[in-house]
C-alpha positions as CSV (number, residue, x, y, z in Angstrom):
1,X,-17.6,0.1,-19.5
2,X,-14.1,-1.0,-18.7
3,X,-13.2,2.8,-18.7
4,X,-16.3,3.9,-16.9
5,X,-15.8,4.6,-13.2
6,X,-18.4,3.9,-10.5
7,X,-18.3,7.6,-9.8
8,X,-19.8,8.3,-13.3
9,X,-23.0,6.4,-12.3
10,X,-23.9,9.5,-10.2
11,X,-24.9,9.7,-6.6
12,X,-25.7,6.3,-5.1
13,X,-27.0,7.0,-1.6
14,X,-26.6,4.3,1.1
15,X,-29.2,3.7,3.8
16,X,-27.1,3.7,7.0
17,X,-27.4,3.1,10.7
18,X,-25.0,3.4,13.5
19,X,-23.4,0.1,14.6
20,X,-25.4,0.4,17.9
21,X,-28.7,0.1,16.1
22,X,-31.2,-2.6,16.9
23,X,-32.5,-5.3,14.6
24,X,-35.9,-3.6,14.7
25,X,-34.4,-0.3,13.4
26,X,-32.5,-2.1,10.6
27,X,-35.7,-4.0,9.5
28,X,-37.6,-0.7,9.4
29,X,-34.8,0.9,7.3
30,X,-35.0,-2.1,4.8
31,X,-38.7,-1.6,4.4
32,X,-38.5,2.1,4.0
33,X,-35.3,2.4,2.1
34,X,-36.2,0.2,-0.9
35,X,-32.5,-0.6,-1.4
36,X,-32.4,-4.1,0.0
37,X,-29.5,-3.4,2.3
38,X,-28.4,-1.1,5.1
39,X,-24.8,-0.2,5.8
40,X,-23.8,-0.2,9.5
41,X,-21.3,2.5,10.3
42,X,-18.9,3.4,13.1
43,X,-18.4,7.1,12.7
44,X,-18.0,7.4,8.9
45,X,-16.6,3.9,8.3
46,X,-18.7,1.0,7.1
47,X,-18.3,-1.9,9.5
48,X,-21.1,-4.2,8.3
49,X,-24.0,-4.7,6.0
50,X,-27.5,-6.0,6.8
51,X,-29.3,-7.3,3.7
52,X,-32.5,-9.0,2.8
53,X,-30.5,-12.2,2.5
54,X,-29.4,-11.8,6.1
55,X,-33.1,-11.6,7.1
56,X,-33.7,-14.9,5.3
57,X,-30.5,-16.7,6.2
58,X,-29.6,-15.4,9.7
59,X,-32.7,-14.6,11.6
60,X,-34.2,-17.3,13.7
61,X,-38.0,-17.9,13.9
62,X,-37.9,-16.5,17.4
63,X,-36.6,-13.2,16.2
64,X,-39.0,-13.0,13.3
65,X,-42.0,-13.7,15.5
66,X,-41.1,-11.8,18.6
67,X,-41.2,-8.0,18.1
68,X,-39.9,-7.3,21.6
69,X,-36.8,-9.5,20.9
70,X,-36.2,-7.6,17.7
71,X,-36.2,-4.3,19.6
72,X,-33.4,-5.4,22.0
73,X,-31.3,-7.5,19.6
74,X,-28.3,-5.5,18.2
75,X,-28.1,-5.7,14.4
76,X,-24.4,-6.4,14.7
77,X,-25.3,-9.9,15.8
78,X,-26.9,-10.7,12.5
79,X,-25.2,-8.4,10.0
80,X,-22.6,-9.5,7.4
81,X,-19.1,-8.2,8.2
82,X,-16.7,-7.0,7.2
83,X,-18.3,-5.3,4.3
84,X,-16.8,-5.8,0.8
85,X,-16.0,-2.3,-0.4
86,X,-14.9,-0.6,-3.6
87,X,-13.6,2.8,-4.2
88,X,-15.8,5.1,-6.4
89,X,-12.8,5.7,-8.7
90,X,-12.7,2.0,-9.6
91,X,-14.3,0.9,-12.9
92,X,-17.8,-0.3,-13.3
93,X,-16.3,-3.5,-14.8
94,X,-14.4,-4.1,-11.6
95,X,-17.4,-3.6,-9.4
96,X,-19.6,-5.9,-11.6
97,X,-16.9,-8.6,-11.5
98,X,-16.9,-8.5,-7.7
99,X,-20.7,-8.6,-7.6
100,X,-20.9,-11.6,-10.0
101,X,-18.1,-13.6,-8.5
102,X,-19.4,-13.2,-4.9
103,X,-23.1,-13.3,-5.8
104,X,-23.6,-9.8,-4.2
105,X,-26.5,-7.5,-5.1
106,X,-25.0,-4.7,-3.0
107,X,-21.5,-3.2,-2.9
108,X,-20.4,-0.5,-0.4
109,X,-18.7,2.5,-1.9
110,X,-15.9,4.2,0.0
111,X,-13.4,7.0,-0.5
112,X,-9.6,6.9,-0.2
113,X,-10.0,7.2,3.6
114,X,-12.4,4.2,3.7
115,X,-15.3,6.5,4.7
116,X,-18.8,5.5,3.4
117,X,-19.7,7.3,0.1
118,X,-22.6,5.2,-1.1
119,X,-23.9,1.8,-2.1
120,X,-24.2,0.3,-5.6
121,X,-26.9,-2.2,-6.3
122,X,-27.4,-4.6,-9.1
123,X,-30.4,-2.6,-10.1
124,X,-28.3,0.5,-10.3
125,X,-26.0,-1.3,-12.7
126,X,-28.9,-2.5,-14.9
127,X,-30.4,1.1,-14.9
128,X,-27.0,2.6,-15.9
129,X,-26.4,0.1,-18.7
130,X,-30.0,0.6,-20.0
131,X,-29.5,4.4,-20.0
132,X,-26.2,3.9,-21.9
133,X,-27.6,1.5,-24.5
134,X,-31.3,2.2,-24.7
135,X,-31.8,0.9,-28.3
136,X,-30.1,-2.4,-27.5
137,X,-31.8,-3.0,-24.2
138,X,-35.3,-1.4,-24.1
139,X,-36.3,-3.0,-27.4
140,X,-35.5,-6.6,-26.4
141,X,-38.5,-8.8,-25.9
142,X,-39.1,-10.0,-22.3
143,X,-38.3,-13.6,-23.4
144,X,-35.9,-14.7,-26.1
145,X,-37.4,-15.8,-29.4
146,X,-40.8,-14.3,-28.2
147,X,-43.3,-13.7,-31.0
148,X,-46.2,-11.4,-30.6
149,X,-49.6,-12.5,-31.8
150,X,-51.0,-9.0,-32.3
151,X,-49.3,-5.7,-33.2
152,X,-48.7,-3.3,-30.4
153,X,-50.2,0.1,-30.4
154,X,-53.6,1.8,-30.3
């Protein structure tokens, strides 16, 4: 995996919103997008990320309980910025190292001009590794040293 580039993982689309979006729009995107994060862009450049963790750690009870307040609050007030980015040509090992060291579940992918090109999630990494090594990963028991009481099958 040290020689595998992030680009080899295939297309990794990024839910995105303009930096002018409201908190309500970002929350809707999180619910619909099923990626756990939304990239906020200015033109084509990522300027922030709004994640599920931001919902938990940055939103006040007032915002959570007041739909009208969510409709007028700019998401830029509660997003994480600047976003940590990685180029698609960098290795998967480099990307994973950043994610582990910084406890990130999402990493914004950019091209050489720093324009948004996608978003990698920890789930994407797990799926990619599972596809690369199916015998070693799919056949592992859910818990270490697990013993089955009955044989599987029909």
